[in-house]
KEKE-3310 file (N, C-alpha, C; in steps of 0.2 Angstrom, whole numbers, plus 5000, padded with zeros to 4 digits):
npx = (5123:5122:5131:5130:5141:5150:5139:5127:5118:5101:5093:5081:5079:5076:5084:5097:5100:5102:5112:5123:5123:5119:5108:5111:5121:5137:5141:5139:5128:5123:5115:5105:5097:5085:5084:5089:5105:5115:5120:5132:5146:5157:5159:5167:5170:5174:5186:5182:5168:5152:5147:5139:5145:5141:5146:5140:5144:5142:5130:5112:5105:5090:5076:5064:5052:5035:5018:5004:4990:4981:4975:4981:4983:4970:4962:4966:4978:4976:4966:4953:4935:4935:4947:4944:4941:4937:4926:4912:4897:4884:4879:4878:4885:4899:4908:4915:4922:4938:4953:4964:4958:4956:4967:4978:4994:5000:4997:5003:5007:5013:5026:5030:5030:5041:5052:5052:5056:5047:5042:5032:5014:4999:4984:4967:4949:4938:4929:4915:4906:4898:4904:4918:4927:4941:4958:4975:4992:5005:5020:5029:5034:5033:5023:5013:5000:4998:5010:5016:5010:5011:5004:4988:4971:4974:4967:4950:4940:4930:4918:4914:4903:4904:4906:4899:4886:4884:4885:4874:4863:4848:4846:4835:4838:4846:4863:4858:4861:4872:4868:4862:4873:4881:4872:4869:4882:4884:4874:4878:4890:4885:4878:4888:4896:4887:4886:4899:4900:4891:4892:4901:4915:4917:4905:4898:4890:4894:4897:4902:4901:4900:4911:4922:4924:4930:4944:4944:4937:4944:4954:4965:4967:4964:4949:4948:4946:4938:4939:4936:4930:4928:4917:4914:4926:4925:4913:4918:4928:4919:4911:4921:4926:4914:4913:4925:4937:4951:4958:4962:4964:4960:4965:4959:4957:4953:4959:4969:4962:4957:4967:4971:4961:4961:4974:4970:4962:4970:4971:4980:4985:4983:4987:4981:4975:4985:4991:4981:4966:4954:4940:4929:4916:4919:4933:4937:4946:4958:4976:4993:4999:4993:4998:5010:5005:4997:5007:5016:5008:5007:5002:5003:5009:5006:5008:4998:4996:4985:4983:4975:4972:4982:4997:5006:5020:5023:5024:5035:5037:5026:5027:5038:5033:5024:5034:5039:5028:5028:5029:5042:5058:5063:5051:5045:5053:5050:5036:5035:5041:5044:5033:5023:5024:5021:5008:5001:5003:5014:5027:5035:5041:5045:5050:5061:5079:5086:5094:5086:5074:5064:5074:5071:5075:5079:5089:5095:5101:5101:5090:5075:5063:5065:5063:5073:5079:5085:5080:5092:5093:5082:5078:5070:5065:5078:5082:5088:5076:5075:5087:5095:5102:5114:5119)
npy = (4916:4933:4948:4965:4977:4993:5002:5015:5018:5021:5019:5020:5017:5021:5017:5012:5025:5033:5025:5027:5040:5047:5049:5043:5030:5025:5009:4992:4978:4963:4948:4934:4919:4925:4936:4951:4952:4960:4977:4988:5000:4992:4976:4961:4946:4928:4919:4907:4908:4905:4915:4926:4941:4957:4972:4987:4999:5012:5016:5021:5012:5006:5002:4990:4997:5002:4999:5006:5005:4997:4989:4979:4964:4960:4969:4966:4971:4972:4962:4966:4964:4950:4950:4958:4958:4966:4973:4967:4969:4968:4967:4978:4975:4966:4959:4947:4944:4940:4946:4938:4928:4932:4938:4939:4933:4933:4944:4958:4969:4965:4962:4974:4981:4975:4979:4992:4993:4991:4981:4976:4976:4982:4975:4975:4974:4985:5001:5000:4995:4998:4990:4982:4971:4960:4966:4962:4961:4959:4951:4955:4947:4931:4916:4909:4915:4912:4910:4922:4930:4942:4949:4944:4945:4962:4973:4980:4984:4999:5010:5027:5040:5045:5033:5021:5026:5029:5017:5009:5017:5017:5004:5001:5000:5002:5008:5025:5037:5048:5047:5034:5026:5028:5024:5011:5005:5008:4999:4987:4986:4986:4974:4965:4967:4963:4949:4945:4947:4938:4925:4914:4904:4895:4890:4884:4892:4898:4911:4916:4928:4938:4934:4939:4952:4950:4953:4966:4972:4968:4976:4973:4975:4989:4998:5002:5016:5022:5038:5054:5067:5081:5080:5066:5062:5066:5059:5046:5046:5049:5038:5028:5032:5030:5016:5013:5010:5006:5015:5019:5033:5033:5039:5053:5066:5079:5081:5091:5102:5101:5098:5100:5094:5081:5077:5078:5067:5056:5047:5039:5044:5039:5045:5050:5043:5055:5057:5057:5058:5071:5065:5063:5070:5070:5071:5083:5092:5086:5086:5087:5094:5090:5079:5084:5095:5088:5080:5089:5095:5085:5072:5055:5050:5041:5037:5033:5024:5019:5009:5001:5014:5025:5019:5006:5007:5020:5025:5030:5041:5048:5051:5060:5071:5075:5079:5090:5098:5102:5092:5086:5080:5070:5065:5061:5050:5042:5040:5030:5020:5016:5023:5018:5004:5005:5010:4999:4989:4981:4984:4977:4968:4974:4989:4996:4995:4985:4974:4958:4960:4957:4954:4964:4974:4988:4994:5009:5020:5033:5046:5039:5046:5054:5057:5051:5042:5025:5008:4997:4985:4973:4966:4953:4945:4941:4936:4939:4947:4955:4962:4975:4974:4979:4982)
npz = (5003:5001:4996:4996:4990:4992:4992:4992:5004:5008:5021:5027:5040:5057:5067:5061:5055:5067:5073:5064:5062:5051:5036:5025:5021:5017:5013:5016:5013:5020:5016:5020:5019:5014:5022:5029:5036:5040:5041:5037:5038:5033:5029:5032:5026:5030:5021:5018:5016:5009:4997:4987:4979:4976:4968:4970:4966:4971:4969:4972:4985:4992:5002:4995:4985:4990:4986:4992:4989:4977:4962:4955:4945:4949:4943:4927:4915:4898:4896:4897:4900:4904:4912:4923:4939:4949:4955:4963:4958:4962:4974:4988:5000:5004:5013:5014:5003:4996:4991:4987:4981:4968:4962:4949:4946:4934:4927:4918:4925:4937:4933:4928:4940:4947:4939:4941:4954:4964:4977:4985:4987:4991:4988:4982:4982:4972:4973:4971:4979:4995:5006:5001:5003:5007:5008:5003:5007:4996:4989:4974:4965:4958:4955:4961:4971:4984:4989:4989:4998:5010:5021:5025:5030:5026:5026:5027:5014:5012:5005:5001:4995:4978:4970:4975:4974:4961:4955:4960:4956:4948:4949:4957:4971:4987:4989:4985:4989:4999:5013:5013:5011:5022:5032:5029:5030:5044:5049:5045:5052:5065:5066:5063:5075:5085:5081:5083:5097:5102:5096:5085:5080:5089:5095:5085:5077:5064:5053:5038:5032:5042:5050:5043:5048:5060:5062:5060:5070:5081:5079:5072:5059:5047:5043:5026:5019:5005:5001:4994:4994:5005:5014:5014:5019:5032:5036:5036:5046:5057:5058:5060:5072:5080:5081:5086:5078:5068:5054:5037:5026:5011:4995:4998:4993:4994:5006:5009:5012:5024:5033:5047:5054:5050:5055:5069:5069:5069:5059:5046:5029:5012:4998:4982:4966:4959:4946:4935:4926:4930:4931:4937:4947:4961:4962:4958:4965:4965:4967:4966:4977:4989:4997:5002:5010:5019:5025:5030:5040:5049:5047:5044:5028:5013:4996:4982:4966:4962:4953:4940:4937:4937:4931:4938:4938:4939:4951:4959:4952:4954:4967:4966:4959:4969:4978:4971:4972:4986:4996:5007:5003:5011:5016:5005:5001:5012:5010:5001:5006:5022:5028:5020:5023:5037:5037:5030:5039:5040:5044:5052:5044:5031:5022:5027:5028:5038:5050:5051:5044:5029:5015:5004:4992:4982:4969:4962:4949:4952:4960:4962:4961:4950:4933:4923:4930:4932:4936:4943:4949:4957:4972:4980:4994:4996:4984:4967:4958:4947:4935:4927:4911:4907:4920)
capx = (5123:5122:5134:5130:5146:5151:5132:5125:5112:5096:5090:5074:5078:5078:5090:5103:5102:5105:5119:5129:5123:5118:5103:5114:5127:5141:5143:5138:5122:5124:5109:5106:5091:5080:5083:5095:5108:5120:5121:5138:5151:5161:5158:5172:5168:5179:5188:5178:5161:5149:5143:5139:5147:5140:5149:5135:5147:5140:5123:5108:5102:5084:5071:5060:5046:5028:5012:4999:4983:4981:4971:4985:4981:4963:4960:4972:4979:4976:4961:4946:4930:4938:4952:4942:4937:4938:4920:4906:4893:4877:4876:4883:4889:4902:4915:4918:4926:4945:4957:4968:4955:4956:4974:4982:5001:5002:4996:5009:5008:5018:5033:5032:5032:5047:5056:5052:5059:5042:5043:5026:5009:4992:4979:4961:4943:4937:4925:4909:4902:4899:4909:4920:4930:4947:4964:4981:4999:5009:5026:5027:5038:5031:5018:5007:4998:4998:5017:5018:5006:5015:4999:4981:4969:4977:4962:4943:4938:4924:4918:4910:4903:4901:4906:4893:4880:4883:4884:4867:4858:4844:4844:4830:4840:4851:4862:4858:4863:4877:4865:4861:4880:4883:4867:4871:4888:4882:4869:4883:4895:4881:4876:4894:4898:4883:4888:4906:4899:4887:4893:4907:4917:4917:4898:4895:4886:4899:4895:4908:4900:4902:4918:4927:4924:4933:4951:4943:4934:4950:4959:4971:4967:4960:4945:4952:4940:4938:4936:4939:4928:4929:4911:4915:4932:4922:4909:4922:4930:4914:4909:4927:4926:4908:4914:4932:4940:4957:4956:4966:4960:4963:4964:4960:4959:4952:4962:4973:4957:4955:4973:4971:4956:4964:4979:4967:4959:4975:4972:4985:4982:4986:4985:4982:4980:4985:4993:4975:4961:4948:4935:4923:4914:4922:4940:4939:4951:4964:4982:4999:5000:4989:5002:5014:5001:4995:5013:5019:5003:5008:4998:5007:5007:5009:5006:4996:4995:4978:4984:4977:4970:4989:5001:5010:5027:5023:5023:5041:5037:5020:5030:5042:5028:5022:5039:5039:5023:5028:5031:5049:5062:5063:5044:5044:5056:5046:5030:5035:5044:5043:5027:5018:5024:5017:5001:4999:5003:5019:5033:5040:5044:5048:5050:5067:5084:5089:5094:5080:5069:5065:5078:5067:5079:5080:5095:5094:5106:5099:5084:5069:5058:5067:5061:5078:5083:5084:5081:5097:5092:5077:5079:5064:5067:5085:5083:5087:5070:5076:5093:5096:5107:5121:5121)
capy = (4923:4939:4954:4971:4981:4999:5004:5021:5015:5025:5013:5022:5014:5026:5013:5013:5032:5035:5022:5029:5047:5049:5047:5040:5027:5022:5003:4985:4974:4956:4945:4927:4915:4929:4941:4956:4950:4965:4983:4991:5003:4987:4969:4957:4939:4923:4917:4901:4910:4904:4921:4930:4948:4962:4979:4991:5005:5018:5018:5021:5006:5008:4997:4990:5002:4998:5002:5005:5004:4996:4983:4975:4957:4959:4972:4965:4974:4968:4957:4968:4961:4944:4950:4962:4955:4971:4975:4963:4975:4965:4968:4983:4974:4960:4959:4940:4943:4940:4948:4933:4923:4935:4941:4935:4936:4934:4951:4961:4974:4963:4962:4981:4984:4973:4983:4999:4993:4990:4974:4974:4980:4981:4974:4973:4976:4992:5005:5001:4993:5001:4986:4978:4965:4960:4967:4958:4964:4953:4952:4956:4942:4924:4914:4907:4920:4910:4910:4929:4934:4945:4949:4943:4951:4968:4979:4979:4990:5002:5016:5033:5045:5044:5027:5017:5030:5028:5010:5006:5021:5014:4997:5001:4997:5006:5015:5030:5044:5047:5045:5027:5023:5028:5020:5004:5003:5007:4993:4981:4986:4984:4967:4961:4967:4958:4942:4943:4947:4932:4919:4913:4898:4890:4887:4881:4897:4901:4915:4919:4936:4942:4932:4943:4958:4949:4956:4973:4974:4966:4982:4970:4978:4995:5000:5005:5020:5026:5045:5059:5074:5083:5077:5059:5060:5067:5054:5040:5047:5049:5031:5024:5033:5027:5009:5012:5006:5009:5016:5023:5037:5032:5045:5059:5071:5085:5082:5097:5107:5099:5095:5100:5089:5074:5076:5077:5061:5051:5042:5040:5045:5036:5050:5049:5045:5062:5057:5054:5063:5073:5062:5062:5076:5070:5072:5090:5095:5082:5090:5084:5097:5087:5075:5089:5099:5084:5078:5095:5096:5080:5066:5050:5050:5037:5039:5028:5025:5016:5005:5004:5021:5026:5013:5005:5009:5027:5026:5035:5048:5052:5054:5065:5076:5078:5083:5096:5103:5104:5087:5086:5075:5064:5062:5057:5043:5038:5039:5024:5014:5014:5025:5013:4998:5006:5010:4993:4985:4976:4987:4973:4964:4977:4996:4998:4991:4984:4967:4954:4962:4954:4957:4967:4980:4991:4998:5014:5024:5040:5047:5036:5051:5058:5053:5048:5036:5018:5003:4993:4979:4973:4960:4951:4939:4939:4934:4944:4947:4959:4965:4978:4970:4983:4984)
capz = (5006:4996:4999:4992:4993:4990:4991:4995:5007:5011:5024:5030:5047:5062:5071:5057:5055:5073:5074:5060:5062:5044:5033:5019:5023:5012:5016:5013:5016:5020:5016:5021:5019:5012:5027:5030:5041:5043:5038:5041:5033:5030:5031:5030:5027:5030:5015:5016:5016:5002:4997:4980:4980:4970:4969:4968:4963:4975:4967:4978:4988:4996:5003:4990:4986:4992:4984:4998:4987:4970:4960:4949:4946:4950:4936:4923:4909:4891:4897:4896:4905:4907:4917:4928:4945:4955:4959:4963:4957:4962:4981:4991:5006:5002:5017:5014:4997:4997:4985:4985:4976:4961:4960:4944:4946:4927:4925:4916:4930:4942:4930:4928:4947:4949:4935:4944:4961:4968:4979:4988:4985:4995:4983:4985:4978:4971:4977:4969:4985:5002:5009:4995:5004:5011:5004:5004:5005:4993:4985:4967:4960:4959:4951:4965:4975:4991:4991:4989:5003:5016:5026:5023:5027:5028:5027:5024:5010:5012:5000:5002:4990:4971:4966:4976:4972:4954:4953:4962:4953:4942:4951:4962:4977:4990:4991:4980:4993:5004:5019:5013:5011:5029:5036:5027:5034:5051:5050:5044:5058:5071:5065:5064:5082:5088:5080:5086:5104:5104:5093:5082:5078:5095:5096:5079:5073:5060:5047:5034:5030:5048:5052:5040:5052:5066:5063:5060:5077:5085:5078:5069:5052:5047:5037:5020:5017:4999:5002:4990:4996:5012:5018:5014:5024:5039:5038:5037:5053:5062:5059:5063:5080:5083:5082:5089:5073:5064:5047:5033:5022:5004:4990:5002:4987:4997:5013:5010:5014:5031:5036:5054:5056:5049:5060:5075:5069:5070:5054:5040:5022:5006:4993:4975:4961:4956:4939:4932:4924:4935:4927:4941:4951:4968:4961:4955:4968:4965:4966:4969:4983:4995:5001:5006:5015:5025:5029:5034:5046:5054:5045:5040:5022:5008:4990:4978:4959:4962:4947:4934:4936:4935:4930:4944:4938:4939:4959:4961:4948:4957:4973:4964:4958:4975:4981:4967:4975:4993:5000:5008:5000:5015:5017:4998:5002:5017:5008:4996:5009:5028:5029:5017:5027:5043:5035:5028:5045:5038:5045:5055:5039:5025:5023:5029:5027:5044:5052:5053:5040:5023:5010:4998:4991:4975:4967:4957:4947:4954:4964:4959:4959:4944:4927:4920:4934:4930:4941:4941:4952:4962:4976:4984:4998:4995:4977:4962:4954:4941:4935:4921:4907:4908:4927)
cpx = (5124:5125:5133:5136:5146:5144:5131:5118:5107:5092:5083:5073:5081:5084:5096:5105:5105:5112:5125:5128:5122:5112:5105:5121:5131:5144:5141:5131:5123:5117:5110:5099:5085:5079:5090:5098:5113:5120:5126:5142:5155:5160:5163:5170:5174:5180:5184:5170:5158:5144:5144:5140:5145:5142:5144:5138:5144:5133:5118:5104:5096:5080:5067:5054:5039:5023:5006:4992:4983:4976:4974:4983:4974:4959:4966:4972:4978:4970:4954:4942:4932:4943:4950:4938:4937:4932:4915:4900:4885:4874:4881:4887:4892:4909:4918:4922:4934:4949:4961:4965:4954:4962:4977:4989:5004:5001:5002:5011:5013:5025:5035:5034:5039:5053:5057:5054:5054:5042:5037:5021:5003:4987:4973:4955:4942:4932:4918:4904:4903:4904:4911:4924:4937:4953:4969:4987:5003:5015:5025:5031:5036:5025:5012:5006:4999:5005:5020:5015:5011:5010:4992:4977:4973:4973:4955:4941:4931:4924:4913:4909:4901:4901:4900:4886:4879:4882:4877:4862:4855:4843:4839:4832:4845:4858:4862:4860:4868:4874:4864:4868:4882:4878:4868:4877:4887:4879:4874:4887:4891:4880:4882:4896:4894:4884:4894:4905:4896:4888:4900:4909:4916:4910:4894:4891:4890:4896:4900:4907:4902:4909:4923:4928:4928:4940:4950:4941:4940:4956:4966:4972:4963:4954:4949:4946:4942:4935:4940:4937:4928:4923:4912:4921:4929:4917:4913:4925:4925:4912:4915:4927:4920:4909:4921:4936:4946:4955:4962:4962:4963:4960:4964:4961:4958:4955:4966:4968:4955:4961:4973:4966:4958:4970:4976:4964:4964:4976:4977:4981:4986:4983:4986:4976:4980:4987:4987:4971:4956:4942:4928:4922:4919:4930:4942:4944:4957:4970:4988:5001:4998:4994:5007:5011:4999:5002:5016:5014:5004:5005:5004:5005:5010:5006:5004:4995:4987:4978:4978:4975:4976:4993:5006:5017:5028:5024:5029:5040:5031:5023:5034:5038:5025:5027:5040:5034:5023:5030:5039:5052:5062:5056:5042:5047:5052:5039:5029:5039:5041:5036:5022:5018:5020:5010:4997:4999:5009:5026:5038:5044:5048:5047:5056:5073:5088:5089:5087:5074:5070:5070:5075:5071:5079:5086:5094:5100:5106:5093:5078:5064:5059:5066:5066:5081:5080:5084:5086:5096:5086:5078:5073:5066:5074:5087:5083:5081:5071:5083:5094:5102:5114:5123:5126)
cpy = (4927:4945:4959:4975:4988:5002:5011:5020:5021:5020:5014:5019:5019:5023:5014:5020:5034:5032:5025:5037:5050:5046:5042:5037:5024:5015:4997:4982:4967:4952:4937:4924:4920:4935:4945:4954:4955:4971:4987:4995:4998:4981:4964:4950:4934:4921:4911:4902:4908:4910:4924:4937:4952:4969:4983:4998:5012:5020:5018:5015:5008:5001:4996:4994:4998:5003:5001:5004:5003:4990:4979:4968:4955:4963:4971:4969:4969:4963:4959:4965:4955:4944:4955:4959:4960:4973:4970:4967:4972:4966:4973:4981:4967:4959:4952:4939:4944:4941:4942:4928:4926:4938:4936:4937:4936:4940:4955:4967:4972:4963:4970:4984:4982:4977:4990:4999:4992:4982:4971:4978:4978:4981:4972:4975:4983:4995:5005:4999:4997:4997:4981:4972:4966:4961:4962:4961:4958:4955:4952:4952:4935:4922:4912:4912:4918:4910:4917:4933:4936:4946:4949:4941:4957:4974:4977:4985:4992:5008:5021:5037:5042:5037:5022:5020:5028:5021:5007:5011:5017:5006:4996:4998:5002:5004:5020:5037:5042:5045:5037:5024:5023:5024:5013:5001:5003:5001:4987:4980:4984:4977:4963:4961:4963:4951:4940:4943:4940:4926:4919:4906:4893:4887:4885:4886:4901:4905:4918:4926:4940:4940:4937:4950:4957:4953:4964:4976:4972:4972:4979:4973:4984:4994:5004:5009:5024:5033:5050:5066:5075:5080:5070:5058:5061:5062:5047:5041:5047:5042:5027:5026:5030:5020:5008:5008:5009:5010:5020:5027:5037:5037:5051:5065:5078:5086:5088:5103:5107:5096:5094:5095:5082:5073:5074:5070:5055:5046:5044:5041:5042:5040:5048:5045:5052:5062:5054:5060:5065:5071:5061:5069:5076:5071:5078:5093:5091:5086:5087:5088:5094:5083:5079:5093:5094:5082:5083:5097:5091:5073:5061:5049:5044:5039:5033:5029:5023:5012:5001:5011:5025:5020:5012:5007:5016:5029:5031:5041:5052:5055:5060:5071:5079:5082:5090:5101:5104:5098:5087:5080:5069:5061:5059:5050:5039:5036:5032:5019:5013:5017:5020:5007:4999:5006:5004:4988:4979:4979:4983:4968:4968:4985:4999:4993:4990:4976:4964:4955:4958:4957:4959:4974:4982:4995:5003:5018:5032:5040:5044:5040:5055:5054:5049:5042:5029:5013:4998:4986:4979:4966:4959:4945:4936:4936:4939:4943:4950:4962:4968:4975:4973:4984:4979)
cpz = (5000:4999:4994:4994:4989:4988:4995:4998:5010:5015:5026:5037:5052:5066:5067:5057:5061:5075:5071:5059:5055:5041:5027:5021:5018:5015:5012:5017:5015:5020:5016:5022:5019:5017:5027:5036:5045:5038:5041:5035:5029:5033:5028:5032:5027:5023:5013:5015:5009:5001:4990:4982:4974:4972:4966:4965:4965:4972:4973:4979:4993:4998:4997:4991:4987:4989:4989:4996:4980:4969:4954:4951:4947:4945:4932:4917:4903:4891:4896:4902:4908:4912:4923:4933:4951:4959:4958:4963:4958:4969:4984:4997:5005:5006:5016:5008:4999:4991:4983:4981:4969:4958:4955:4944:4939:4924:4924:4921:4935:4939:4930:4935:4949:4945:4938:4951:4966:4970:4983:4986:4989:4990:4985:4980:4977:4975:4975:4974:4991:5006:5003:4997:5007:5006:5007:5002:5002:4990:4978:4962:4962:4955:4956:4971:4983:4994:4992:4995:5009:5022:5023:5029:5030:5029:5025:5020:5011:5008:5002:4996:4983:4968:4968:4974:4965:4952:4955:4959:4948:4944:4956:4969:4980:4989:4984:4983:4997:5011:5019:5014:5019:5033:5035:5030:5041:5053:5050:5050:5065:5071:5066:5071:5086:5087:5083:5094:5106:5101:5090:5081:5083:5096:5090:5075:5069:5054:5044:5033:5036:5051:5049:5044:5058:5067:5063:5067:5082:5084:5075:5062:5052:5042:5032:5017:5010:5000:4998:4993:5003:5016:5019:5019:5031:5041:5039:5044:5058:5063:5062:5071:5083:5085:5085:5084:5070:5057:5043:5028:5015:4999:4994:4998:4990:5004:5014:5013:5021:5035:5043:5057:5055:5054:5067:5075:5071:5064:5049:5034:5017:5000:4986:4972:4958:4949:4935:4930:4930:4931:4931:4945:4958:4968:4958:4958:4969:4964:4970:4976:4990:4999:5005:5011:5021:5029:5033:5040:5051:5053:5042:5033:5017:5002:4985:4970:4958:4955:4946:4932:4934:4935:4936:4944:4939:4947:4961:4958:4952:4964:4972:4962:4964:4979:4977:4970:4982:4998:5001:5005:5004:5016:5010:4999:5007:5015:5004:5000:5016:5030:5026:5021:5033:5042:5033:5034:5044:5040:5049:5050:5033:5027:5024:5028:5034:5046:5054:5048:5033:5018:5004:4997:4983:4975:4961:4955:4948:4959:4960:4957:4953:4938:4923:4924:4932:4936:4939:4943:4957:4965:4980:4988:4997:4988:4972:4957:4947:4941:4928:4917:4908:4915:4929)
residu = (MET:LEU:LEU:LEU:GLU:ASN:ALA:THR:ILE:ARG:SER:MET:SER:ASP:THR:ILE:CYS:LYS:GLN:TYR:ARG:THR:ASP:THR:LEU:GLU:GLY:SER:ILE:LEU:ILE:LYS:ASP:GLY:LYS:ILE:LEU:GLU:VAL:SER:PRO:HIS:ILE:GLU:LEU:PRO:GLN:SER:ALA:ASP:CYS:MET:LYS:ILE:ASP:VAL:LYS:HIS:HIS:LEU:VAL:MET:PRO:GLY:LEU:ILE:GLU:ALA:HIS:CYS:HIS:MET:GLY:ILE:THR:GLU:GLU:LYS:LYS:GLY:GLN:GLU:GLY:ASP:ASP:CYS:ASN:GLU:THR:VAL:HIS:PRO:ILE:THR:PRO:MET:LEU:ARG:ALA:ILE:ASP:ALA:ILE:ASN:THR:MET:ASP:ALA:ALA:PHE:ALA:ASP:ALA:VAL:ARG:ALA:GLY:ILE:THR:SER:ALA:ASN:ILE:GLY:PRO:GLY:SER:ALA:ASN:VAL:VAL:GLY:GLY:GLN:PHE:ALA:VAL:VAL:LYS:THR:SER:GLY:ARG:ARG:ILE:ASP:ASP:LEU:VAL:LEU:LYS:PHE:PRO:SER:ALA:MET:LYS:VAL:ALA:PHE:GLY:GLU:ASN:PRO:LYS:VAL:ASN:TYR:ALA:GLY:MET:ASN:THR:SER:PRO:VAL:THR:ARG:MET:ALA:ILE:ALA:GLY:MET:LEU:ARG:GLU:GLU:LEU:ILE:ASN:ALA:ARG:LEU:TYR:LEU:GLU:LYS:SER:GLY:GLN:ASP:ASN:GLY:ASP:TYR:ASN:LEU:HIS:TYR:GLU:ALA:TRP:ARG:PRO:VAL:PHE:ALA:ARG:GLU:ILE:PRO:LEU:LYS:ALA:HIS:VAL:HIS:ARG:VAL:ASP:ASP:ILE:PHE:THR:ALA:ILE:ARG:ILE:ALA:ARG:GLU:PHE:ASN:LEU:ASN:MET:THR:LEU:ASP:HIS:CYS:SER:GLU:GLY:HIS:LEU:ILE:ALA:GLU:GLU:ILE:VAL:GLU:SER:GLY:PHE:PRO:ALA:ILE:VAL:GLY:PRO:ASP:LEU:ALA:SER:ARG:ASN:LYS:ILE:GLU:VAL:GLN:ASN:VAL:ALA:PHE:LYS:THR:ALA:GLY:ILE:LEU:ALA:ASN:ALA:GLY:VAL:MET:VAL:SER:ILE:THR:THR:ASP:HIS:PRO:VAL:SER:LEU:ILE:GLN:SER:LEU:PRO:LEU:CYS:VAL:GLY:LEU:SER:VAL:LYS:GLN:GLY:LEU:SER:MET:GLU:ASP:GLY:PHE:ARG:ALA:MET:THR:ILE:ASN:ALA:ALA:LYS:ILE:CYS:GLY:VAL:SER:ASP:ARG:ILE:GLY:SER:ILE:GLU:PRO:GLY:LYS:ASP:ALA:ASP:ILE:ALA:VAL:PHE:ASP:GLY:ASN:PRO:MET:GLU:VAL:PHE:THR:SER:THR:LEU:MET:THR:ILE:ILE:ASP:GLY:GLU:ILE:ALA:TYR:ARG:LYS:GLU:GLU:ALA)
# end
């Protein structure tokens, strides 16, 4: 067992906050077998208990941070073309691709994530294709990707707008227009639906390409829609409604211009990367104010670095810059913890500190959204994955 004592706990748990009538609890956290066993103002253990105790000295203790959309390990740092497995740029429809077959946990970004207090990340293919393939939510510490998987598949990547257009321009094949992107996605969804209605594993007519759509049509995972511009956001919403599918609006760079319409859609937004150059036409309106405008309107918001577009370790700073531009402090904390967990479909396991959940915990010497704050300790599945030397 592991006991964290004298902790300033921001649990991000509605249950814990209501129980103790405070957003920030001064107390202890007991961990056993990789799970949170108890959260309380004081935990007294029997003398005979086999337990490692750590005095947190009233530093801030939070759920491990969550990156809701990135490409670490699939677009590796320091490796160039050899380490870039993000986009299969030879066919625009590739739903059967699986992120877990390309994520290299030896990518330096994993260690950077752990040192930043980031304990989980939703990782998958890029946006060069109309349909890119399946994302996976994974823990950030370990060597074998199979042992790190929290949820797979977690989403099906689809992309609208500039990236598929640019990728296939000059190849004498579709798509080269937004009309073609939408048309090709509709055709794929119609064919997948027909397959799932008429065939499948039971009758021997198994097709890996269309089987990848099964959890999407079962509404177990969402479409993960790469959308920046207003028109692309509306097209994504239109198609998701046509087929009655769940969806997340990833990037959502012009979402602040249509906040009420996004609220009405019911879809959450993963905003960013705002800490990056406006190097494409479709990101000309990128701004840190977007997250706050959407959240204040009633959209569930998380924030992404889109690593390696922005570095994974900058996640809490990106959230802080969004707070500076109008996102409330509470929504900032939620954006990188419980909101991200809910959007990724893993809030039953991570995103808050409460009994029964995975013991994924970060300890900071201040607010992680502030630039001078250090990560003192990162705990993943109850094990100390990182500890600052002087901590």
